N, CA, C, O and the ligand as a Tripos MOL2 file, in Angstrom:
@<TRIPOS>MOLECULE
protein
  305   303    77     0     0
PROTEIN
NO_CHARGES

@<TRIPOS>ATOM
      1 N           0.8490   -1.2040    0.0000 N.3       1 MET1
      2 CA          0.0000    0.0000    0.0000 C.3       1 MET1
      3 C           0.8770    1.2450    0.0000 C.2       1 MET1
      4 O           1.7980    1.3730    0.8070 O.2       1 MET1
      5 N           0.5880    2.1250   -0.8830 N.am      2 PRO2
      6 CA          1.4520    3.3110   -1.0230 C.3       2 PRO2
      7 C           1.1680    4.3730    0.0190 C.2       2 PRO2
      8 O           0.0280    4.5830    0.4340 O.2       2 PRO2
      9 N           2.2070    5.0160    0.4190 N.am      3 ILE3
     10 CA          2.0510    6.1790    1.2940 C.3       3 ILE3
     11 C           2.3750    7.4160    0.4800 C.2       3 ILE3
     12 O           3.4470    7.5200   -0.1170 O.2       3 ILE3
     13 N           1.4560    8.3330    0.4620 N.am      4 TYR4
     14 CA          1.6530    9.5500   -0.3030 C.3       4 TYR4
     15 C           1.8140   10.7440    0.6270 C.2       4 TYR4
     16 O           1.3340   10.7600    1.7600 O.2       4 TYR4
     17 N           2.5060   11.7350    0.1000 N.am      5 GLU5
     18 CA          2.6160   12.9900    0.8230 C.3       5 GLU5
     19 C           1.5270   13.9330    0.3450 C.2       5 GLU5
     20 O           1.2690   14.0650   -0.8520 O.2       5 GLU5
     21 N           0.9150   14.5630    1.2820 N.am      6 TYR6
     22 CA         -0.1460   15.5080    0.9490 C.3       6 TYR6
     23 C           0.1180   16.8400    1.6130 C.2       6 TYR6
     24 O           0.7870   16.9320    2.6420 O.2       6 TYR6
     25 N          -0.4270   17.8630    0.9970 N.am      7 GLN7
     26 CA         -0.4370   19.1570    1.6630 C.3       7 GLN7
     27 C          -1.8600   19.6930    1.6490 C.2       7 GLN7
     28 O          -2.5360   19.7020    0.6200 O.2       7 GLN7
     29 N          -2.2830   20.1270    2.7910 N.am      8 CYS8
     30 CA         -3.6170   20.6910    2.9030 C.3       8 CYS8
     31 C          -3.6470   22.0450    2.2100 C.2       8 CYS8
     32 O          -2.7620   22.8780    2.4080 O.2       8 CYS8
     33 N          -4.6710   22.2530    1.4000 N.am      9 LYS9
     34 CA         -4.7790   23.5260    0.6940 C.3       9 LYS9
     35 C          -5.4010   24.5920    1.5720 C.2       9 LYS9
     36 O          -5.4000   25.7760    1.2350 O.2       9 LYS9
     37 N          -5.9200   24.1680    2.6770 N.am     10 LYS10
     38 CA         -6.5930   25.1270    3.5550 C.3      10 LYS10
     39 C          -5.6480   25.7130    4.5950 C.2      10 LYS10
     40 O          -5.5600   26.9270    4.7780 O.2      10 LYS10
     41 N          -4.9350   24.7970    5.2780 N.am     11 CYS11
     42 CA         -4.0670   25.2830    6.3490 C.3      11 CYS11
     43 C          -2.5900   25.0880    6.0440 C.2      11 CYS11
     44 O          -1.7280   25.5560    6.7870 O.2      11 CYS11
     45 N          -2.3010   24.3900    4.9390 N.am     12 GLY12
     46 CA         -0.9120   24.2420    4.5380 C.3      12 GLY12
     47 C          -0.1830   23.1060    5.2200 C.2      12 GLY12
     48 O           1.0120   22.9140    4.9970 O.2      12 GLY12
     49 N          -0.8670   22.3670    6.0310 N.am     13 LYS13
     50 CA         -0.2560   21.2480    6.7330 C.3      13 LYS13
     51 C           0.1890   20.1650    5.7420 C.2      13 LYS13
     52 O          -0.5630   19.7650    4.8520 O.2      13 LYS13
     53 N           1.4180   19.7070    5.9210 N.am     14 GLU14
     54 CA          1.8990   18.5990    5.1120 C.3      14 GLU14
     55 C           1.8600   17.3280    5.9330 C.2      14 GLU14
     56 O           2.2250   17.3220    7.1090 O.2      14 GLU14
     57 N           1.4170   16.2560    5.3080 N.am     15 PHE15
     58 CA          1.3250   15.0050    6.0530 C.3      15 PHE15
     59 C           1.4250   13.8340    5.0920 C.2      15 PHE15
     60 O           1.2250   13.9650    3.8840 O.2      15 PHE15
     61 N           1.7380   12.6970    5.6700 N.am     16 GLU16
     62 CA          1.8010   11.4760    4.8830 C.3      16 GLU16
     63 C           0.5890   10.6230    5.2090 C.2      16 GLU16
     64 O           0.1100   10.5930    6.3420 O.2      16 GLU16
     65 N           0.1110    9.9380    4.1970 N.am     17 GLN17
     66 CA         -1.1210    9.1950    4.4010 C.3      17 GLN17
     67 C          -1.1220    7.9340    3.5460 C.2      17 GLN17
     68 O          -0.7980    7.9620    2.3590 O.2      17 GLN17
     69 N          -1.4860    6.8540    4.1700 N.am     18 LEU18
     70 CA         -1.7470    5.6360    3.4130 C.3      18 LEU18
     71 C          -2.9990    5.8410    2.5700 C.2      18 LEU18
     72 O          -4.0210    6.3220    3.0600 O.2      18 LEU18
     73 N          -2.9080    5.4780    1.3270 N.am     19 VAL19
     74 CA         -4.0480    5.7250    0.4510 C.3      19 VAL19
     75 C          -4.5080    4.4350   -0.2010 C.2      19 VAL19
     76 O          -3.7070    3.6500   -0.7100 O.2      19 VAL19
     77 N          -5.7750    4.2420   -0.1730 N.am     20 PHE20
     78 CA         -6.3440    3.0670   -0.8240 C.3      20 PHE20
     79 C          -7.0490    3.5150   -2.0960 C.2      20 PHE20
     80 O          -7.9610    4.3420   -2.0660 O.2      20 PHE20
     81 N          -6.6110    2.9570   -3.2000 N.am     21 GLY21
     82 CA         -7.2390    3.3210   -4.4620 C.3      21 GLY21
     83 C          -7.0600    4.8010   -4.7600 C.2      21 GLY21
     84 O          -5.9540    5.3380   -4.6830 O.2      21 GLY21
     85 N          -8.1450    5.4380   -5.0930 N.am     22 LYS22
     86 CA         -8.0670    6.8500   -5.4550 C.3      22 LYS22
     87 C          -8.6000    7.7550   -4.3560 C.2      22 LYS22
     88 O          -8.8770    8.9340   -4.5750 O.2      22 LYS22
     89 N          -8.7350    7.1880   -3.1940 N.am     23 GLU23
     90 CA         -9.2300    8.0020   -2.0980 C.3      23 GLU23
     91 C          -8.2700    9.1230   -1.7530 C.2      23 GLU23
     92 O          -7.0520    8.9810   -1.8630 O.2      23 GLU23
     93 N          -8.8290   10.2130   -1.3440 N.am     24 SER24
     94 CA         -8.0200   11.2990   -0.8310 C.3      24 SER24
     95 C          -8.2980   11.4440    0.6540 C.2      24 SER24
     96 O          -9.4450   11.4020    1.0980 O.2      24 SER24
     97 N          -7.2470   11.6110    1.3930 N.am     25 PRO25
     98 CA         -7.4200   11.7560    2.8410 C.3      25 PRO25
     99 C          -7.8850   13.1540    3.2110 C.2      25 PRO25
    100 O          -7.8430   14.0750    2.3960 O.2      25 PRO25
    101 N          -8.3140   13.2910    4.4120 N.am     26 ASN26
    102 CA         -8.6170   14.6110    4.9410 C.3      26 ASN26
    103 C          -7.4310   15.1070    5.7540 C.2      26 ASN26
    104 O          -6.6350   14.3210    6.2690 O.2      26 ASN26
    105 N          -7.3330   16.3920    5.8560 N.am     27 CYS27
    106 CA         -6.2580   16.9950    6.6190 C.3      27 CYS27
    107 C          -6.3790   16.6350    8.0970 C.2      27 CYS27
    108 O          -7.4520   16.7730    8.6840 O.2      27 CYS27
    109 N          -5.2920   16.1790    8.6940 N.am     28 PRO28
    110 CA         -5.3300   15.8310   10.1190 C.3      28 PRO28
    111 C          -5.4410   17.0680   11.0110 C.2      28 PRO28
    112 O          -5.8060   16.9640   12.1820 O.2      28 PRO28
    113 N          -5.1300   18.2110   10.4640 N.am     29 GLU29
    114 CA         -5.1860   19.4340   11.2630 C.3      29 GLU29
    115 C          -6.5770   20.0440   11.2780 C.2      29 GLU29
    116 O          -7.1480   20.3010   12.3380 O.2      29 GLU29
    117 N          -7.1140   20.2710   10.0850 N.am     30 CYS30
    118 CA         -8.3790   21.0030   10.0040 C.3      30 CYS30
    119 C          -9.4780   20.1590    9.3680 C.2      30 CYS30
    120 O         -10.6050   20.6180    9.1840 O.2      30 CYS30
    121 N          -9.1280   18.9110    9.0350 N.am     31 ASN31
    122 CA        -10.1100   17.9760    8.5010 C.3      31 ASN31
    123 C         -10.6570   18.4010    7.1400 C.2      31 ASN31
    124 O         -11.7150   17.9350    6.7160 O.2      31 ASN31
    125 N          -9.9440   19.2700    6.4740 N.am     32 SER32
    126 CA        -10.3820   19.6820    5.1480 C.3      32 SER32
    127 C         -10.1070   18.5750    4.1390 C.2      32 SER32
    128 O          -9.1100   17.8610    4.2450 O.2      32 SER32
    129 N         -10.9800   18.4410    3.1790 N.am     33 ALA33
    130 CA        -10.7890   17.4430    2.1240 C.3      33 ALA33
    131 C          -9.9940   18.0210    0.9670 C.2      33 ALA33
    132 O          -9.6410   17.3110    0.0250 O.2      33 ALA33
    133 N          -9.7190   19.2950    1.0450 N.am     34 LYS34
    134 CA         -8.9670   19.9300   -0.0350 C.3      34 LYS34
    135 C          -7.4790   19.7580    0.2060 C.2      34 LYS34
    136 O          -6.7970   20.6480    0.7140 O.2      34 LYS34
    137 N          -6.9990   18.5840   -0.1770 N.am     35 VAL35
    138 CA         -5.5860   18.3070   -0.0020 C.3      35 VAL35
    139 C          -4.9560   18.0390   -1.3570 C.2      35 VAL35
    140 O          -5.6160   17.5860   -2.2920 O.2      35 VAL35
    141 N          -3.6780   18.3250   -1.4400 N.am     36 CYS36
    142 CA         -2.9520   18.1840   -2.6780 C.3      36 CYS36
    143 C          -1.9100   17.0930   -2.5230 C.2      36 CYS36
    144 O          -1.1120   17.1260   -1.5870 O.2      36 CYS36
    145 N          -1.9090   16.1420   -3.4140 N.am     37 ARG37
    146 CA         -0.8990   15.0840   -3.3360 C.3      37 ARG37
    147 C           0.4110   15.6210   -3.8890 C.2      37 ARG37
    148 O           0.5110   15.9510   -5.0700 O.2      37 ARG37
    149 N           1.4010   15.7030   -3.0340 N.am     38 LEU38
    150 CA          2.6580   16.3310   -3.4270 C.3      38 LEU38
    151 C           3.3990   15.5220   -4.4700 C.2      38 LEU38
    152 O           4.0280   16.0850   -5.3660 O.2      38 LEU38
    153 N           3.3320   14.2250   -4.3610 N.am     39 MET39
    154 CA          4.1240   13.3770   -5.2440 C.3      39 MET39
    155 C           3.7580   13.5510   -6.7070 C.2      39 MET39
    156 O           4.6370   13.6880   -7.5580 O.2      39 MET39
    157 N           2.4700   13.5470   -7.0020 N.am     40 SER40
    158 CA          2.0500   13.5830   -8.3840 C.3      40 SER40
    159 C           1.6160   14.9810   -8.8080 C.2      40 SER40
    160 O           1.2710   15.2180   -9.9650 O.2      40 SER40
    161 N           1.6400   15.8750   -7.8710 N.am     41 CYS41
    162 CA          1.0390   17.1740   -8.1240 C.3      41 CYS41
    163 C           2.0800   18.2730   -8.0900 C.2      41 CYS41
    164 O           2.4050   18.8600   -9.1220 O.2      41 CYS41
    165 N           2.5940   18.5480   -6.9310 N.am     42 CYS42
    166 CA          3.5320   19.6440   -6.7730 C.3      42 CYS42
    167 C           4.9670   19.1500   -6.7160 C.2      42 CYS42
    168 O           5.8780   19.8080   -7.2170 O.2      42 CYS42
    169 N           5.1610   18.0090   -6.1140 N.am     43 GLY43
    170 CA          6.4950   17.5710   -5.7620 C.3      43 GLY43
    171 C           7.4220   17.3760   -6.9330 C.2      43 GLY43
    172 O           8.6260   17.6030   -6.8170 O.2      43 GLY43
    173 N           6.8890   16.9630   -8.0450 N.am     44 PHE44
    174 CA          7.7740   16.6210   -9.1400 C.3      44 PHE44
    175 C           8.1920   17.8360   -9.9490 C.2      44 PHE44
    176 O           9.1010   17.7490  -10.7740 O.2      44 PHE44
    177 N           7.5570   18.9400   -9.7270 N.am     45 ILE45
    178 CA          7.9050   20.1380  -10.4910 C.3      45 ILE45
    179 C           9.0730   20.8540   -9.8430 C.2      45 ILE45
    180 O           8.8960   21.7980   -9.0720 O.2      45 ILE45
    181 N          10.2670   20.3900  -10.1690 N.am     46 SER46
    182 CA         11.4380   21.0410   -9.6170 C.3      46 SER46
    183 C          12.3560   21.5030  -10.7300 C.2      46 SER46
    184 O          13.4920   21.9100  -10.4860 O.2      46 SER46
    185 N          11.8620   21.4380  -11.9350 N.am     47 LYS47
    186 CA         12.6760   21.7990  -13.0840 C.3      47 LYS47
    187 C          13.0090   23.2820  -13.0810 C.2      47 LYS47
    188 O          12.1660   24.1270  -12.7820 O.2      47 LYS47
    189 N          14.2450   23.5740  -13.4160 N.am     48 GLY48
    190 CA         14.6450   24.9540  -13.5800 C.3      48 GLY48
    191 C          14.8150   25.7230  -12.2880 C.2      48 GLY48
    192 O          15.0690   26.9270  -12.3080 O.2      48 GLY48
    193 N          14.6790   25.0510  -11.1840 N.am     49 SER49
    194 CA         14.8190   25.7650   -9.9290 C.3      49 SER49
    195 C          16.0810   25.3170   -9.1870 C.2      49 SER49
    196 O          16.2870   25.6530   -8.0200 O.2      49 SER49
    197 N          16.9040   24.5660   -9.8790 N.am     50 GLY50
    198 CA         18.1670   24.1670   -9.2890 C.3      50 GLY50
    199 C          18.0090   23.2710   -8.0910 C.2      50 GLY50
    200 O          18.8130   23.3210   -7.1610 O.2      50 GLY50
    201 N          16.9920   22.4610   -8.1030 N.am     51 GLY51
    202 CA         16.8270   21.4960   -7.0290 C.3      51 GLY51
    203 C          16.0090   21.9870   -5.8680 C.2      51 GLY51
    204 O          15.7350   21.2280   -4.9390 O.2      51 GLY51
    205 N          15.6180   23.2250   -5.9010 N.am     52 GLU52
    206 CA         14.7700   23.7180   -4.8270 C.3      52 GLU52
    207 C          13.4270   23.0220   -4.8720 C.2      52 GLU52
    208 O          12.8940   22.7370   -5.9450 O.2      52 GLU52
    209 N          12.9050   22.7630   -3.7400 N.am     53 THR53
    210 CA         11.5930   22.1470   -3.7110 C.3      53 THR53
    211 C          10.5230   23.2170   -3.8420 C.2      53 THR53
    212 O          10.5740   24.2660   -3.1990 O.2      53 THR53
    213 N           9.5710   22.9220   -4.6810 N.am     54 VAL54
    214 CA          8.5230   23.8970   -4.9450 C.3      54 VAL54
    215 C           7.6640   24.1410   -3.7200 C.2      54 VAL54
    216 O           7.2320   25.2590   -3.4420 O.2      54 VAL54
    217 N           7.4330   23.0600   -3.0000 N.am     55 SER55
    218 CA          6.5100   23.1750   -1.8790 C.3      55 SER55
    219 C           7.0230   24.1430   -0.8210 C.2      55 SER55
    220 O           6.2460   24.7550   -0.0880 O.2      55 SER55
    221 N           8.3350   24.2700   -0.7570 N.am     56 ALA56
    222 CA          8.9060   25.1360    0.2560 C.3      56 ALA56
    223 C           8.6120   26.5970   -0.0340 C.2      56 ALA56
    224 O           8.5270   27.4160    0.8820 O.2      56 ALA56
    225 N           8.4580   26.9210   -1.3110 N.am     57 SER57
    226 CA          8.2350   28.3060   -1.6780 C.3      57 SER57
    227 C           6.8000   28.5550   -2.0990 C.2      57 SER57
    228 O           6.4740   29.6140   -2.6340 O.2      57 SER57
    229 N           5.9660   27.5970   -1.8610 N.am     58 ALA58
    230 CA          4.5780   27.7310   -2.2860 C.3      58 ALA58
    231 C           3.9090   28.9000   -1.5740 C.2      58 ALA58
    232 O           3.1690   29.6710   -2.1840 O.2      58 ALA58
    233 N           4.1700   29.0190   -0.3100 N.am     59 GLY59
    234 CA          3.7060   30.1620    0.4410 C.3      59 GLY59
    235 C           2.1970   30.3540    0.4110 C.2      59 GLY59
    236 O           1.4330   29.4720    0.8040 O.2      59 GLY59
    237 N           1.7930   31.5060   -0.0560 N.am     60 ALA60
    238 CA          0.3840   31.8870    0.0080 C.3      60 ALA60
    239 C          -0.5080   30.9450   -0.7850 C.2      60 ALA60
    240 O          -1.5100   30.4390   -0.2800 O.2      60 ALA60
    241 N          -0.1260   30.7220   -2.0320 N.am     61 SER61
    242 CA         -0.9020   29.7700   -2.8120 C.3      61 SER61
    243 C          -0.4940   28.3800   -2.3670 C.2      61 SER61
    244 O           0.6470   27.9620   -2.5650 O.2      61 SER61
    245 N          -1.4050   27.6880   -1.7830 N.am     62 SER62
    246 CA         -1.0720   26.4440   -1.1150 C.3      62 SER62
    247 C          -0.5220   25.4060   -2.0640 C.2      62 SER62
    248 O           0.1150   24.4450   -1.6330 O.2      62 SER62
    249 N          -0.7590   25.5860   -3.3470 N.am     63 CYS63
    250 CA         -0.2740   24.6150   -4.3030 C.3      63 CYS63
    251 C           0.4560   25.3320   -5.4250 C.2      63 CYS63
    252 O           0.0140   25.3130   -6.5740 O.2      63 CYS63
    253 N           1.5520   25.9540   -5.0970 N.am     64 GLY64
    254 CA          2.2530   26.8110   -6.0380 C.3      64 GLY64
    255 C           2.7910   26.0920   -7.2420 C.2      64 GLY64
    256 O           3.0100   26.6990   -8.2900 O.2      64 GLY64
    257 N           3.0070   24.7990   -7.1020 N.am     65 GLY65
    258 CA          3.5640   24.0470   -8.2040 C.3      65 GLY65
    259 C           2.5570   23.7030   -9.2690 C.2      65 GLY65
    260 O           2.9120   23.1770  -10.3240 O.2      65 GLY65
    261 N           1.3270   23.9890   -9.0040 N.am     66 CYS66
    262 CA          0.2730   23.5340   -9.8970 C.3      66 CYS66
    263 C          -0.2510   24.6310  -10.7880 C.2      66 CYS66
    264 O          -1.4560   24.7110  -11.0260 O.2      66 CYS66
    265 N           0.6170   25.4680  -11.2780 N.am     67 SER67
    266 CA          0.1630   26.4920  -12.2000 C.3      67 SER67
    267 C          -0.2890   25.8730  -13.5100 C.2      67 SER67
    268 O          -1.0920   26.4450  -14.2480 O.2      67 SER67
    269 N           0.2460   24.6920  -13.7820 N.am     68 ALA68
    270 CA         -0.1990   23.9870  -14.9690 C.3      68 ALA68
    271 C          -1.6340   23.5150  -14.7980 C.2      68 ALA68
    272 O          -2.0600   23.1520  -13.7020 O.2      68 ALA68
    273 N          -2.3550   23.5270  -15.8790 N.am     69 SER69
    274 CA         -3.7620   23.1360  -15.7970 C.3      69 SER69
    275 C          -3.9280   21.6230  -15.7920 C.2      69 SER69
    276 O          -5.0410   21.1040  -15.7170 O.2      69 SER69
    277 N          -2.8080   20.9340  -15.8730 N.am     70 SER70
    278 CA         -2.8800   19.4810  -15.9810 C.3      70 SER70
    279 C          -2.8160   18.8060  -14.6290 C.2      70 SER70
    280 O          -2.6170   17.5950  -14.5380 O.2      70 SER70
    281 N          -2.9820   19.5750  -13.5980 N.am     71 CYS71
    282 CA         -2.8700   19.0120  -12.2710 C.3      71 CYS71
    283 C          -4.1760   18.3790  -11.8320 C.2      71 CYS71
    284 O          -5.0220   19.0370  -11.2280 O.2      71 CYS71
    285 N          -4.3340   17.1290  -12.1300 N.am     72 ALA72
    286 CA         -5.5660   16.4530  -11.7550 C.3      72 ALA72
    287 C          -5.5990   16.1600  -10.2650 C.2      72 ALA72
    288 O          -6.6650   15.9910   -9.6730 O.2      72 ALA72
    289 N          -4.4190   16.1030   -9.6710 N.am     73 GLY73
    290 CA         -4.3240   15.6720   -8.2910 C.3      73 GLY73
    291 C          -4.9810   16.5990   -7.3000 C.2      73 GLY73
    292 O          -5.4160   16.1600   -6.2360 O.2      73 GLY73
    293 N          -5.0630   17.8720   -7.6270 N.am     74 CYS74
    294 CA         -5.6240   18.7880   -6.6560 C.3      74 CYS74
    295 C          -6.7670   19.6060   -7.2300 C.2      74 CYS74
    296 O          -7.1080   20.6630   -6.6990 O.2      74 CYS74
    297 N          -7.3420   19.1330   -8.2820 N.am     75 GLY75
    298 CA         -8.5840   19.7200   -8.7260 C.3      75 GLY75
    299 C          -8.4730   21.0660   -9.4290 C.2      75 GLY75
    300 O          -9.4660   21.7790   -9.5730 O.2      75 GLY75
    301 N          -7.2840   21.4090   -9.8590 N.am     76 HIS76
    302 CA         -7.1310   22.6620  -10.5840 C.3      76 HIS76
    303 C          -7.6280   22.5220  -12.0210 C.2      76 HIS76
    304 O          -7.5780   23.4840  -12.7870 O.2      76 HIS76
    305 ZN         -5.6510   21.5370    6.8790 Zn       77 ZN77
@<TRIPOS>BOND
     1     1     2 1
     2     2     3 1
     3     3     4 2
     4     3     5 am
     5     5     6 1
     6     6     7 1
     7     7     8 2
     8     7     9 am
     9     9    10 1
    10    10    11 1
    11    11    12 2
    12    11    13 am
    13    13    14 1
    14    14    15 1
    15    15    16 2
    16    15    17 am
    17    17    18 1
    18    18    19 1
    19    19    20 2
    20    19    21 am
    21    21    22 1
    22    22    23 1
    23    23    24 2
    24    23    25 am
    25    25    26 1
    26    26    27 1
    27    27    28 2
    28    27    29 am
    29    29    30 1
    30    30    31 1
    31    31    32 2
    32    31    33 am
    33    33    34 1
    34    34    35 1
    35    35    36 2
    36    35    37 am
    37    37    38 1
    38    38    39 1
    39    39    40 2
    40    39    41 am
    41    41    42 1
    42    42    43 1
    43    43    44 2
    44    43    45 am
    45    45    46 1
    46    46    47 1
    47    47    48 2
    48    47    49 am
    49    49    50 1
    50    50    51 1
    51    51    52 2
    52    51    53 am
    53    53    54 1
    54    54    55 1
    55    55    56 2
    56    55    57 am
    57    57    58 1
    58    58    59 1
    59    59    60 2
    60    59    61 am
    61    61    62 1
    62    62    63 1
    63    63    64 2
    64    63    65 am
    65    65    66 1
    66    66    67 1
    67    67    68 2
    68    67    69 am
    69    69    70 1
    70    70    71 1
    71    71    72 2
    72    71    73 am
    73    73    74 1
    74    74    75 1
    75    75    76 2
    76    75    77 am
    77    77    78 1
    78    78    79 1
    79    79    80 2
    80    79    81 am
    81    81    82 1
    82    82    83 1
    83    83    84 2
    84    83    85 am
    85    85    86 1
    86    86    87 1
    87    87    88 2
    88    87    89 am
    89    89    90 1
    90    90    91 1
    91    91    92 2
    92    91    93 am
    93    93    94 1
    94    94    95 1
    95    95    96 2
    96    95    97 am
    97    97    98 1
    98    98    99 1
    99    99   100 2
   100    99   101 am
   101   101   102 1
   102   102   103 1
   103   103   104 2
   104   103   105 am
   105   105   106 1
   106   106   107 1
   107   107   108 2
   108   107   109 am
   109   109   110 1
   110   110   111 1
   111   111   112 2
   112   111   113 am
   113   113   114 1
   114   114   115 1
   115   115   116 2
   116   115   117 am
   117   117   118 1
   118   118   119 1
   119   119   120 2
   120   119   121 am
   121   121   122 1
   122   122   123 1
   123   123   124 2
   124   123   125 am
   125   125   126 1
   126   126   127 1
   127   127   128 2
   128   127   129 am
   129   129   130 1
   130   130   131 1
   131   131   132 2
   132   131   133 am
   133   133   134 1
   134   134   135 1
   135   135   136 2
   136   135   137 am
   137   137   138 1
   138   138   139 1
   139   139   140 2
   140   139   141 am
   141   141   142 1
   142   142   143 1
   143   143   144 2
   144   143   145 am
   145   145   146 1
   146   146   147 1
   147   147   148 2
   148   147   149 am
   149   149   150 1
   150   150   151 1
   151   151   152 2
   152   151   153 am
   153   153   154 1
   154   154   155 1
   155   155   156 2
   156   155   157 am
   157   157   158 1
   158   158   159 1
   159   159   160 2
   160   159   161 am
   161   161   162 1
   162   162   163 1
   163   163   164 2
   164   163   165 am
   165   165   166 1
   166   166   167 1
   167   167   168 2
   168   167   169 am
   169   169   170 1
   170   170   171 1
   171   171   172 2
   172   171   173 am
   173   173   174 1
   174   174   175 1
   175   175   176 2
   176   175   177 am
   177   177   178 1
   178   178   179 1
   179   179   180 2
   180   179   181 am
   181   181   182 1
   182   182   183 1
   183   183   184 2
   184   183   185 am
   185   185   186 1
   186   186   187 1
   187   187   188 2
   188   187   189 am
   189   189   190 1
   190   190   191 1
   191   191   192 2
   192   191   193 am
   193   193   194 1
   194   194   195 1
   195   195   196 2
   196   195   197 am
   197   197   198 1
   198   198   199 1
   199   199   200 2
   200   199   201 am
   201   201   202 1
   202   202   203 1
   203   203   204 2
   204   203   205 am
   205   205   206 1
   206   206   207 1
   207   207   208 2
   208   207   209 am
   209   209   210 1
   210   210   211 1
   211   211   212 2
   212   211   213 am
   213   213   214 1
   214   214   215 1
   215   215   216 2
   216   215   217 am
   217   217   218 1
   218   218   219 1
   219   219   220 2
   220   219   221 am
   221   221   222 1
   222   222   223 1
   223   223   224 2
   224   223   225 am
   225   225   226 1
   226   226   227 1
   227   227   228 2
   228   227   229 am
   229   229   230 1
   230   230   231 1
   231   231   232 2
   232   231   233 am
   233   233   234 1
   234   234   235 1
   235   235   236 2
   236   235   237 am
   237   237   238 1
   238   238   239 1
   239   239   240 2
   240   239   241 am
   241   241   242 1
   242   242   243 1
   243   243   244 2
   244   243   245 am
   245   245   246 1
   246   246   247 1
   247   247   248 2
   248   247   249 am
   249   249   250 1
   250   250   251 1
   251   251   252 2
   252   251   253 am
   253   253   254 1
   254   254   255 1
   255   255   256 2
   256   255   257 am
   257   257   258 1
   258   258   259 1
   259   259   260 2
   260   259   261 am
   261   261   262 1
   262   262   263 1
   263   263   264 2
   264   263   265 am
   265   265   266 1
   266   266   267 1
   267   267   268 2
   268   267   269 am
   269   269   270 1
   270   270   271 1
   271   271   272 2
   272   271   273 am
   273   273   274 1
   274   274   275 1
   275   275   276 2
   276   275   277 am
   277   277   278 1
   278   278   279 1
   279   279   280 2
   280   279   281 am
   281   281   282 1
   282   282   283 1
   283   283   284 2
   284   283   285 am
   285   285   286 1
   286   286   287 1
   287   287   288 2
   288   287   289 am
   289   289   290 1
   290   290   291 1
   291   291   292 2
   292   291   293 am
   293   293   294 1
   294   294   295 1
   295   295   296 2
   296   295   297 am
   297   297   298 1
   298   298   299 1
   299   299   300 2
   300   299   301 am
   301   301   302 1
   302   302   303 1
   303   303   304 2
@<TRIPOS>SUBSTRUCTURE
     1 MET1         2 RESIDUE 1 A MET
     2 PRO2         6 RESIDUE 1 A PRO
     3 ILE3        10 RESIDUE 1 A ILE
     4 TYR4        14 RESIDUE 1 A TYR
     5 GLU5        18 RESIDUE 1 A GLU
     6 TYR6        22 RESIDUE 1 A TYR
     7 GLN7        26 RESIDUE 1 A GLN
     8 CYS8        30 RESIDUE 1 A CYS
     9 LYS9        34 RESIDUE 1 A LYS
    10 LYS10       38 RESIDUE 1 A LYS
    11 CYS11       42 RESIDUE 1 A CYS
    12 GLY12       46 RESIDUE 1 A GLY
    13 LYS13       50 RESIDUE 1 A LYS
    14 GLU14       54 RESIDUE 1 A GLU
    15 PHE15       58 RESIDUE 1 A PHE
    16 GLU16       62 RESIDUE 1 A GLU
    17 GLN17       66 RESIDUE 1 A GLN
    18 LEU18       70 RESIDUE 1 A LEU
    19 VAL19       74 RESIDUE 1 A VAL
    20 PHE20       78 RESIDUE 1 A PHE
    21 GLY21       82 RESIDUE 1 A GLY
    22 LYS22       86 RESIDUE 1 A LYS
    23 GLU23       90 RESIDUE 1 A GLU
    24 SER24       94 RESIDUE 1 A SER
    25 PRO25       98 RESIDUE 1 A PRO
    26 ASN26      102 RESIDUE 1 A ASN
    27 CYS27      106 RESIDUE 1 A CYS
    28 PRO28      110 RESIDUE 1 A PRO
    29 GLU29      114 RESIDUE 1 A GLU
    30 CYS30      118 RESIDUE 1 A CYS
    31 ASN31      122 RESIDUE 1 A ASN
    32 SER32      126 RESIDUE 1 A SER
    33 ALA33      130 RESIDUE 1 A ALA
    34 LYS34      134 RESIDUE 1 A LYS
    35 VAL35      138 RESIDUE 1 A VAL
    36 CYS36      142 RESIDUE 1 A CYS
    37 ARG37      146 RESIDUE 1 A ARG
    38 LEU38      150 RESIDUE 1 A LEU
    39 MET39      154 RESIDUE 1 A MET
    40 SER40      158 RESIDUE 1 A SER
    41 CYS41      162 RESIDUE 1 A CYS
    42 CYS42      166 RESIDUE 1 A CYS
    43 GLY43      170 RESIDUE 1 A GLY
    44 PHE44      174 RESIDUE 1 A PHE
    45 ILE45      178 RESIDUE 1 A ILE
    46 SER46      182 RESIDUE 1 A SER
    47 LYS47      186 RESIDUE 1 A LYS
    48 GLY48      190 RESIDUE 1 A GLY
    49 SER49      194 RESIDUE 1 A SER
    50 GLY50      198 RESIDUE 1 A GLY
    51 GLY51      202 RESIDUE 1 A GLY
    52 GLU52      206 RESIDUE 1 A GLU
    53 THR53      210 RESIDUE 1 A THR
    54 VAL54      214 RESIDUE 1 A VAL
    55 SER55      218 RESIDUE 1 A SER
    56 ALA56      222 RESIDUE 1 A ALA
    57 SER57      226 RESIDUE 1 A SER
    58 ALA58      230 RESIDUE 1 A ALA
    59 GLY59      234 RESIDUE 1 A GLY
    60 ALA60      238 RESIDUE 1 A ALA
    61 SER61      242 RESIDUE 1 A SER
    62 SER62      246 RESIDUE 1 A SER
    63 CYS63      250 RESIDUE 1 A CYS
    64 GLY64      254 RESIDUE 1 A GLY
    65 GLY65      258 RESIDUE 1 A GLY
    66 CYS66      262 RESIDUE 1 A CYS
    67 SER67      266 RESIDUE 1 A SER
    68 ALA68      270 RESIDUE 1 A ALA
    69 SER69      274 RESIDUE 1 A SER
    70 SER70      278 RESIDUE 1 A SER
    71 CYS71      282 RESIDUE 1 A CYS
    72 ALA72      286 RESIDUE 1 A ALA
    73 GLY73      290 RESIDUE 1 A GLY
    74 CYS74      294 RESIDUE 1 A CYS
    75 GLY75      298 RESIDUE 1 A GLY
    76 HIS76      302 RESIDUE 1 A HIS
    77 ZN77       305 GROUP 0 **** ****
């Protein structure tokens, strides 16, 4: 069973969660269902930033790496 990294889009909390199928977990902090899977969504977008992780600079926009419209993982 895979463990995925998620970031809550509401409070910004990052957490790891066992996921079954296509289920999305809720945030352990605020229980929001609006979470972003970092692995398939934000985490892999590190191109051109010299190895910096996108999530670290996401800041205000909780999912800064998902400017692309192809981000199915977080509903953009
Ligand atoms: Zn949250």
